[in-house]
LOZA-345055 format. One record per residue (C-alpha): chain; residue in three letters; z negated, y, x negated. Coordinates in nm, 2 decimals. Example, Ala and Ser with C-alpha at 12.3 -4.5 7.8 and 13.67 -1.06 7.14 Angstrom:
+---+-----+--------+--------+--------+
| c |   r |     c3 |     c2 |     c1 |
+---+-----+--------+--------+--------+
| A | Ala |  -0.78 |  -0.45 |  -1.23 |
| A | Ser |  -0.71 |  -0.11 |  -1.37 |
+---+-----+--------+--------+--------+
//
This chain:
+---+-----+--------+--------+--------+
| c |   r |     c3 |     c2 |     c1 |
+---+-----+--------+--------+--------+
| A | Unk |  -0.36 |  -1.36 |   0.80 |
| A | Unk |  -0.10 |  -1.48 |   1.06 |
| A | Unk |  -0.36 |  -1.50 |   1.33 |
| A | Unk |  -0.46 |  -1.14 |   1.26 |
| A | Unk |  -0.10 |  -1.03 |   1.26 |
| A | Unk |  -0.05 |  -1.21 |   1.59 |
| A | Unk |  -0.35 |  -1.02 |   1.74 |
| A | Unk |  -0.19 |  -0.70 |   1.62 |
| A | Unk |   0.17 |  -0.78 |   1.72 |
| A | Unk |   0.22 |  -1.12 |   1.87 |
| A | Unk |   0.59 |  -1.14 |   1.83 |
| A | Unk |   0.58 |  -1.02 |   1.47 |
| A | Unk |   0.31 |  -1.28 |   1.39 |
| A | Unk |   0.53 |  -1.56 |   1.53 |
| A | Unk |   0.83 |  -1.44 |   1.32 |
| A | Unk |   0.60 |  -1.43 |   1.01 |
| A | Unk |   0.48 |  -1.78 |   1.07 |
| A | Unk |   0.84 |  -1.90 |   1.10 |
| A | Unk |   0.94 |  -1.73 |   0.78 |
| A | Unk |   0.64 |  -1.89 |   0.61 |
| A | Unk |   0.73 |  -2.23 |   0.75 |
| A | Unk |   1.09 |  -2.19 |   0.62 |
| A | Unk |   0.96 |  -2.07 |   0.28 |
| A | Unk |   1.17 |  -1.76 |   0.31 |
| A | Unk |   1.00 |  -1.48 |   0.11 |
| A | Unk |   1.28 |  -1.23 |   0.17 |
| A | Unk |   1.25 |  -1.27 |   0.55 |
| A | Unk |   0.87 |  -1.25 |   0.51 |
| A | Unk |   0.90 |  -0.92 |   0.33 |
| A | Unk |   1.14 |  -0.78 |   0.59 |
| A | Unk |   0.88 |  -0.87 |   0.86 |
| A | Unk |   0.56 |  -0.77 |   0.68 |
| A | Unk |   0.66 |  -0.43 |   0.53 |
| A | Unk |   0.74 |  -0.27 |   0.87 |
| A | Unk |   0.44 |  -0.43 |   1.03 |
| A | Unk |   0.22 |  -0.28 |   0.76 |
| A | Unk |   0.37 |   0.06 |   0.83 |
| A | Unk |   0.30 |   0.02 |   1.20 |
| A | Unk |  -0.06 |  -0.10 |   1.13 |
| A | Unk |  -0.11 |   0.21 |   0.91 |
| A | Unk |  -0.06 |   0.42 |   1.22 |
| A | Unk |  -0.32 |   0.23 |   1.41 |
| A | Unk |  -0.59 |   0.13 |   1.16 |
| A | Unk |  -0.88 |   0.37 |   1.14 |
| A | Unk |  -0.91 |   0.58 |   0.82 |
| A | Unk |  -1.18 |   0.37 |   0.65 |
| A | Unk |  -0.98 |   0.05 |   0.71 |
| A | Unk |  -0.66 |   0.20 |   0.58 |
| A | Unk |  -0.85 |   0.31 |   0.26 |
| A | Unk |  -1.01 |  -0.03 |   0.23 |
| A | Unk |  -0.66 |  -0.19 |   0.26 |
| A | Unk |  -0.53 |   0.04 |  -0.02 |
| A | Unk |  -0.83 |  -0.05 |  -0.23 |
| A | Unk |  -0.80 |  -0.42 |  -0.17 |
| A | Unk |  -0.43 |  -0.42 |  -0.27 |
| A | Unk |  -0.51 |  -0.20 |  -0.58 |
| A | Unk |  -0.77 |  -0.46 |  -0.70 |
| A | Unk |  -0.46 |  -0.67 |  -0.81 |
| A | Unk |  -0.39 |  -0.39 |  -1.06 |
| A | Unk |  -0.74 |  -0.27 |  -1.15 |
| A | Unk |  -1.00 |  -0.54 |  -1.15 |
| A | Unk |  -1.35 |  -0.54 |  -1.30 |
| A | Unk |  -1.20 |  -0.69 |  -1.62 |
| A | Unk |  -0.97 |  -0.39 |  -1.65 |
| A | Unk |  -0.61 |  -0.29 |  -1.58 |
| A | Unk |  -0.36 |  -0.57 |  -1.54 |
| A | Unk |  -0.07 |  -0.39 |  -1.71 |
| A | Unk |   0.19 |  -0.63 |  -1.59 |
| A | Unk |   0.10 |  -0.58 |  -1.23 |
| A | Unk |   0.05 |  -0.21 |  -1.28 |
| A | Unk |   0.41 |  -0.18 |  -1.41 |
| A | Unk |   0.54 |  -0.38 |  -1.11 |
| A | Unk |   0.37 |  -0.15 |  -0.87 |
| A | Unk |   0.45 |   0.17 |  -1.06 |
| A | Unk |   0.81 |   0.10 |  -1.13 |
| A | Unk |   0.91 |  -0.16 |  -0.87 |
| A | Unk |   0.70 |  -0.05 |  -0.58 |
| A | Unk |   0.51 |  -0.38 |  -0.55 |
| A | Unk |   0.47 |  -0.73 |  -0.68 |
| A | Unk |   0.79 |  -0.84 |  -0.85 |
| A | Unk |   0.68 |  -1.18 |  -0.98 |
| A | Unk |   0.49 |  -1.47 |  -0.82 |
| A | Unk |   0.13 |  -1.38 |  -0.75 |
| A | Unk |  -0.14 |  -1.60 |  -0.89 |
| A | Unk |  -0.36 |  -1.80 |  -0.66 |
| A | Unk |  -0.64 |  -1.55 |  -0.68 |
| A | Unk |  -0.39 |  -1.26 |  -0.61 |
| A | Unk |  -0.25 |  -1.45 |  -0.31 |
| A | Unk |  -0.60 |  -1.49 |  -0.17 |
| A | Unk |  -0.68 |  -1.12 |  -0.24 |
| A | Unk |  -0.36 |  -1.01 |  -0.06 |
| A | Unk |  -0.41 |  -1.25 |   0.23 |
| A | Unk |  -0.78 |  -1.14 |   0.28 |
| A | Unk |  -0.69 |  -0.77 |   0.25 |
| A | Unk |  -0.40 |  -0.80 |   0.50 |
| A | Unk |  -0.61 |  -1.00 |   0.74 |
| A | Unk |  -0.88 |  -0.73 |   0.75 |
| A | Unk |  -0.61 |  -0.46 |   0.78 |
| A | Unk |  -0.42 |  -0.62 |   1.07 |
| A | Unk |  -0.75 |  -0.70 |   1.25 |
| A | Unk |  -0.86 |  -0.34 |   1.22 |
| A | Unk |  -0.52 |  -0.22 |   1.35 |
| A | Unk |  -0.53 |  -0.47 |   1.64 |
| A | Unk |  -0.88 |  -0.35 |   1.74 |
| A | Unk |  -0.77 |   0.02 |   1.75 |
| A | Unk |  -0.56 |   0.09 |   2.06 |
| A | Unk |  -0.43 |   0.43 |   1.98 |
| A | Unk |  -0.20 |   0.57 |   1.71 |
| A | Unk |  -0.28 |   0.83 |   1.45 |
| A | Unk |  -0.03 |   1.11 |   1.40 |
| A | Unk |   0.09 |   1.21 |   1.06 |
| A | Unk |   0.08 |   1.58 |   0.99 |
| A | Unk |   0.36 |   1.60 |   0.73 |
| A | Unk |   0.25 |   1.94 |   0.60 |
| A | Unk |  -0.11 |   1.82 |   0.55 |
| A | Unk |   0.01 |   1.51 |   0.37 |
| A | Unk |   0.24 |   1.72 |   0.15 |
| A | Unk |  -0.04 |   1.95 |   0.06 |
| A | Unk |  -0.27 |   1.66 |  -0.05 |
| A | Unk |   0.03 |   1.50 |  -0.24 |
| A | Unk |   0.09 |   1.83 |  -0.42 |
| A | Unk |  -0.27 |   1.86 |  -0.51 |
| A | Unk |  -0.26 |   1.50 |  -0.65 |
| A | Unk |   0.05 |   1.56 |  -0.85 |
| A | Unk |  -0.09 |   1.88 |  -1.00 |
| A | Unk |  -0.40 |   1.69 |  -1.11 |
| A | Unk |  -0.25 |   1.37 |  -1.24 |
| A | Unk |   0.10 |   1.49 |  -1.35 |
| A | Unk |   0.07 |   1.84 |  -1.49 |
| A | Unk |   0.38 |   1.78 |  -1.71 |
| A | Unk |   0.59 |   1.69 |  -1.41 |
| A | Unk |   0.69 |   1.35 |  -1.53 |
| A | Unk |   0.72 |   1.23 |  -1.17 |
| A | Unk |   0.99 |   1.48 |  -1.10 |
| A | Unk |   1.29 |   1.27 |  -0.99 |
| A | Unk |   1.51 |   1.42 |  -1.27 |
| A | Unk |   1.25 |   1.29 |  -1.52 |
| A | Unk |   1.13 |   0.96 |  -1.39 |
| A | Unk |   1.40 |   0.77 |  -1.57 |
| A | Unk |   1.25 |   0.89 |  -1.90 |
| A | Unk |   0.91 |   0.74 |  -1.82 |
| A | Unk |   0.81 |   0.43 |  -2.02 |
| A | Unk |   0.65 |   0.15 |  -1.84 |
| A | Unk |   0.32 |   0.24 |  -1.99 |
| A | Unk |   0.35 |   0.60 |  -1.88 |
| A | Unk |   0.45 |   0.49 |  -1.52 |
| A | Unk |   0.15 |   0.26 |  -1.51 |
| A | Unk |  -0.09 |   0.53 |  -1.64 |
| A | Unk |   0.04 |   0.78 |  -1.38 |
| A | Unk |   0.00 |   0.51 |  -1.10 |
| A | Unk |  -0.36 |   0.44 |  -1.21 |
| A | Unk |  -0.43 |   0.81 |  -1.22 |
| A | Unk |  -0.29 |   0.86 |  -0.87 |
| A | Unk |  -0.50 |   0.57 |  -0.73 |
| A | Unk |  -0.81 |   0.70 |  -0.89 |
| A | Unk |  -0.74 |   1.04 |  -0.75 |
| A | Unk |  -0.70 |   0.89 |  -0.40 |
| A | Unk |  -1.03 |   0.70 |  -0.44 |
| A | Unk |  -1.21 |   1.04 |  -0.50 |
| A | Unk |  -1.08 |   1.20 |  -0.19 |
| A | Unk |  -1.27 |   1.20 |   0.14 |
| A | Unk |  -1.15 |   0.90 |   0.34 |
| A | Unk |  -0.98 |   1.11 |   0.61 |
| A | Unk |  -0.77 |   1.29 |   0.35 |
| A | Unk |  -0.69 |   0.98 |   0.15 |
| A | Unk |  -0.60 |   0.79 |   0.47 |
| A | Unk |  -0.37 |   1.07 |   0.59 |
| A | Unk |  -0.17 |   1.07 |   0.26 |
| A | Unk |  -0.16 |   0.69 |   0.26 |
| A | Unk |  -0.05 |   0.68 |   0.62 |
| A | Unk |   0.22 |   0.94 |   0.55 |
| A | Unk |   0.36 |   0.74 |   0.25 |
| A | Unk |   0.34 |   0.41 |   0.43 |
| A | Unk |   0.53 |   0.53 |   0.73 |
| A | Unk |   0.78 |   0.76 |   0.56 |
| A | Unk |   1.05 |   0.50 |   0.56 |
| A | Unk |   1.01 |   0.41 |   0.92 |
| A | Unk |   1.03 |   0.76 |   1.07 |
+---+-----+--------+--------+--------+
//
């Protein structure tokens, strides 16, 4: 993964290697999250969708939904506990392919905020007709409800054409860096 990250952004890759060497997960997170957002602007649609699918396999595997991981993603926004060896390999392989795709694509995609909002509204109407994801109501969600809504959103995204799914994913991944 570090080699792919270095091909994408040499300096970021070096900083990530140093954080790994120092066994500093907090520094690694501070390096990787913004790098993933920047990669989302460069990776072609199919590669961005494949990245999302690869990361989602930690939650929904052929054996079924991993409720613990689902709650971590739905409530905490990502893994909150130490990933298993298999999960670590899945994450590393998924990120490697994603950074390689971003490195191979020289241009940046633009995010049409209105288009992304329209797709997001369509998704919310479909998966959350009761409005449980309204910020005023999210504190009332149980972990199971949060997980169920997260799975429904991921499944909705999987049914979209890749260009639409990628546009929404790109908008969400880059929202905090704009």
